[in-house]
N, C-alpha and C positions, 0 to 999 in steps of 0.2 A: 515433198522435194519445193511445196512452196516454206515450210516452217524452214527449210536447210535454207532458203533463199533471206527471209527475213533474219536469222541469227548471223548470216555473212554482213546483213547491213547495219546490222547493230555493231559488230563488231569494227567493221570499217570506220564511224561514228568514234565508236572510243577509241578505236589506232588513232586519226585524226587528232581526238583530242587532246587526248594525252602527250602523244609530239610534238602537238603548238604550246603546251605546257611547259615542256621538256628547254624546246627550246626557247620561251621565255625568260626560261631561270637560268639558262647558260647565258643569254643577255643581260641578266639581271648582275652575272658574277663581273661582268667587265665593268661595273657603274662604281664611283670612286668619288669621294668628298674631296679628296684635294687631286690638284690642275698637273695630270700626268706632264713630265717633262715633253711628250711629243706634241702637245696640242698648246705649246707656250708659245706665243705668238702668233696665234691662232685664237682662243678665245682666251680673255683675261678670268681670274681667282670670281670674282662675282657673277663674271655671266654664265663661265661655265657650272656651277652650284646648281645656276637659274634652270639650264639645261637639264640637268641632271634631277631636278626636283620634277621639270617637267618629263619627265622619261617615265620618273616613279609614276609619279599619277596618273598618266597614259597606261602605264604596264597595268596597275591597277583596275583603273577602269575597264580595259578592254576583257582584262580575265571574269571582272562580274556580268560582262553583257555575252561574252562566249560562252561561259557556263551556262546562264541565263537560259541563250538559246540552244546550248547543247541538252539540256534537261527538257525543254519545250518538244524539242523533236524527239529524243527518248519516249517521254511519255504520248506521244502521238503515235509512235511507234509499237509500242508495249498495250497500248490500250486502242486500237485497233482506230483513231482517229481519222486519218485520212479516208478509211473506210467509211465512219461517219459522214465527214462530207460528201465523197460521192453518193452515199444515199440519199441525203439531201437535196442534192441538185440532181437524181432522176426522178423526183418527187414531182420537177416544173418542167423537164425536157428527159426527151432520149437520142436530140440529135449531138452526134460525137462532138462536133465544135461548139454550140451553145452548152454542151456540158464540160468540155474544157476550160472553156471562159468564163463559164460559173465557180466550176473548182477552186483552178486557181485566182481567179479573182477573189475569193470567200475567204482563201490562207494569203493570198499578197495583203488585203484589209487586217485581218488579225496578226497580220505579223508586224504590218504598220502602226499598228495599236500599241502591240509590245514594244517596238523598237521608236516610237517618238518623244517616250519621255526620257529614252539614255540618249536622244539626239539634243534635246534642250539643253540637258545637264551639260553633256560634252561643249557646247559650241556656247554658252549662257554663263555658265560657270568655270570649266578649264579653260577653256580659249581664251575666256574675258580675263582668268585670274593672268593669266601668262602675258597678257597684251594683247592678243592677237585680234580676237574677237573685234568686226566693224559690222556685226549684222544686227539689223533690227526686228523685231520681233514683227512687224509687216511682211519685211523681206523674207524671212523666215517660213510665214507660212504661207505667201504666193509662191517660195520654191516647192514648198511643199504640194499644193496644188496642180503646179504645172507639171511637177515628177513624175503626181500619181495620175494628172488625163495623159502625159505623153508615154508612160508606161502601158497606160491602159488602148491608144491608139497603135502605137508602134507595138509593144509587145504582145496585145491582145491582135492585134493586124497577122503576125508574121505567123504567130501560134495558128491562126483561124488557118492561115495558108498553107500550113506544112500537114496538118489534120485532114485538109481537103487533097490534097498532094497522093496522103499514105491511102488515104480511103477512094482516090479514083484511081492511080495509078499501079498499086497490089506491089510485085518483086521491082518495080522499077523506081518505087517512092525515094530512096536514098539516093540518086542521080539525080534525079526532076529537085528532089528537097535541097541537093548540094546547090544546081543552078540557080536557084533562087535564092536561097540563103548570102552564094557568093556574089552577086548583083547588088543584093541589099547592101553588101559590106561594102563594095566599090562605091556605092551610091552616098552612102554617110560617110566615105574616104573625102568623094570629094565635095559633098555638100554639106558636112556639118557646122563649120563655121558659118557658112550663112545663113541657113534653115533653123537648126535648135541652140547655138548661142545664143543669139540675139531675143530668145524668150528670158534667157538667165542674164544675161548682161550687155553692155551696151560696147560696141566695136568702132571706134573711130582712127582713121586714115593717120597714120604718124605726121607732124609739120614740118613743114619745112623746114631746114635749120641745119645745124652741126652734125645733129646723130642723125639724121637720116641721110644727110651727103655724105658720113661717114661710113653708113652700111651698104647704101647703091657703090662708093666707091670699090670698096672690099669686095663685094658681089660680084662686078664686073672683071677684079683683077684674077677672080677665079671660075670666071665662063659660066659664072650663075644668075641666070635670065630671073629676075625678081621684081614685081611688079607692087605688090601688095604687100605693104606695112602694117600691122593695127597696132592700136595700143586700148585692151580691154581693163573696163573698169574693177577690175580684183579688190581694190580697197573696200567695195561693197560690201565685203562680206567677212575679209579678212586681212592682217596685215603683213603676211607671208606673200613672198615674191616668187614669180615663175617666168616662163618663155617658155612658147611651144612652138612647131609648127605642122601645119596641118593640108589637109589636098596633096591634088596630084597633079603633073602635068600642067596643062592652063591653071587650074583652079589652086595652084599651092598659094599659101601665106604664112608670113611669120606675124606672128601675137606677140605684144610682151606686156606683161600687167603693168598697171602705173605705179605699183609698189616699188618695181623693179628696177625704173626710171629714175623714181625718187631718192633710190640708195645707192646708186651705181653712175661712176663715171660712163663717158664718153668711148673711151676706151676698153672699159669692163662689159662694157655691153655688145659694142663688136664682136669680144673675143665669145661671149656667149652664144650669140647670133651665128658667128665662124662656126661653132662646136654644133649648130642646128643645121648649118650649112653643110656641114663637114657629113652628116648624116646621108642627107641627101645623094652629096657628092661620093659613098659610097655606098650609095644603094640599097643601103638599111631598110630604109620608107618601103619599097618593093619587095628587098626579100621576107621581109616580115611579113608582110600582108597576104605573099605568094606562102609560107607557114602555115597560118592563121588558113588559110584555106585548104591546104592539107591536111591540116589535123580534123578541121571542121569536118571533110570527107570522111574522113578514118573511124570520127565519131558516130556518123549518120552511117557509116555500112554495116558497123558492127551493132547497133541500135537496131537496124532494117533487119537483124539475125534472129534480136530477141522480141521487139513489141509486140508483135501477135501472139506471143505465148501468152496466153490468160497466169502462168504462175507467178509472172510477176506483179501483177496485180493484187492477185490470191493473198502473196507474202504479205501484202500490206492489208491484210485484213478483208478484203473486197470478196461479191461471191462470183463475182464475173468480170471477167477481163475488160478492159477500156483501153486508151491512146493516153489519155492523161495518169491514172499510176501509174501506166508502166514507164511512162518517160521519166517518175520521180523516182521509182524505184532504181530502174536505170542509172540514174545521173547520179544514186550514191555509189552503184556497182563499179562505175567506172570512174569513179574517182581515183583510185590506184592510178592509173593510165594516164589520169588528167596530171596528177600530181607528177610523174617522170616526165611528162610530156612540158611540164612547167619548170623542173629543175634543168632541163634543156632548153629553155628557150632562155629562162634567167643566164645561163652562162653563156649563150649568144651574146643577149643583149648587154651582158659586161667587158663582153669583144668589143663589141658595135662601141660602146661608151669609150675605150681606151683609144680609137684610130678615131673618132669623131675629135675628142679632145687631142690627139695629134696630129691632125689635121687643120685645126684652129692653131697650135701651138706656132707649128712648120709655116703655116700660110700668114698667119698674124700676129701673134706674139702672146708667147707661153705664159709669161709673167702678169701678164693683164687677166688670162685666164685664171688665172692661180686665188689672185685678189680677187675677181669673182667669186669664185668656187669659196673662200673664205667668207666673203660676206654674206655670202646667202644661206652659210652654214649655221654662222652667229646669228642672225639674224630670225632664220627661223628656227633658233633653239635644236638643232640639228643634232643626232647621237654620233660623235664620228670614232668612235672605239667599239662597233659590235662584233659580238663573238662571230668568229668565222662560218660554224655552222650556221646561226641564225643568218648573215649573208648568204651563204652556199644556198639556202631554202628558200630568202624571201627579197633577196635584192635584186631589183632589174639592172643597177648602178652598181659601179664598183663606190667602196666607201672614197670619202673624200682624201682621205691621209694618201690612198695607194694612189690616186689622181693626180696626186701635188707629186709624190714621187714618180708617176713617170714621164709629167711634166717638167719634172727638175733635170732628166736626161736629157730633155728636148732641149734646154737651156746649155748644156753640156757641149 
């Protein structure tokens, strides 16, 4: 039985890798050296060629990194690498929590050593070449240290809690773990911007002036209570622009990247924020959170049916069962369900984006939002002609051209 599970695990990995390469290839067939007619008025010829070059370079780079990761995972499975790490940690402790922390800590450390050179190349070569990188070596190193520290504290703490629940509660494991993870998700949603973001970026209240007054005026006109508007120093790392809405209830806040403010007019910025407010007014944030909680419950329920069976650990080459090996094997076996749920999430997310665009267009100005979307796309060198299959699998937002077409209908 263990050998059968191992074969299934390897087959799923190969299937996932092949599907991704097919999708990447299909996406590449839509590239063009000539400015397509539908992009006239958005890109000029030189900027479009630069966007295509950026897409090609990133495609090649991601293919290389994905292939290396795939080969490393395959070798670990074929040569019992995970069982070897398991035997190593068992020399120092038999406590299930400490074993799991050491096991995933070693794997995470090895993975980080493997991925860091690629991260350095992506940031300081590719992003630098296309004019996006503003990250200094000092910032890169500090980000790496802080990321590892947070991963150890938050990830390790959550893992330890789940194993303790598993060891203590038996058949009720999945329900109690579900409740604990749900509370953690809600806590992070409410306090992420105030606890985690300041470790990496500086957030300052948007100063009084034309922009703040325009945002507050629009918020009041649509019945949206907004107290916190912040500007984040995104230019510390990249020239790319963004804006996001975080928190729930009294903790909700809107965050603007300083690079976004630099490149857009007041009306365009209000239109972008009207879109974000649209998500809140249409209850997309609450719906997304609820779906995430339900999907977590489903995963934990299925996990509870298999985690106690030693065959999962044995499939990875171990002689005895353990929670950490079992959850690793389960994660791969669960990937088909995860993929299907991900497709559903993306379909719903794209629908929500259209609704938020419509809210902004109807309640504010569809043309201002169109101008903002065009500027964001050009400044970020976005690929505006992705293959439909690639969009279906990977895009949480509709392609910009589709969003512009939908906004045109509102204008008419």
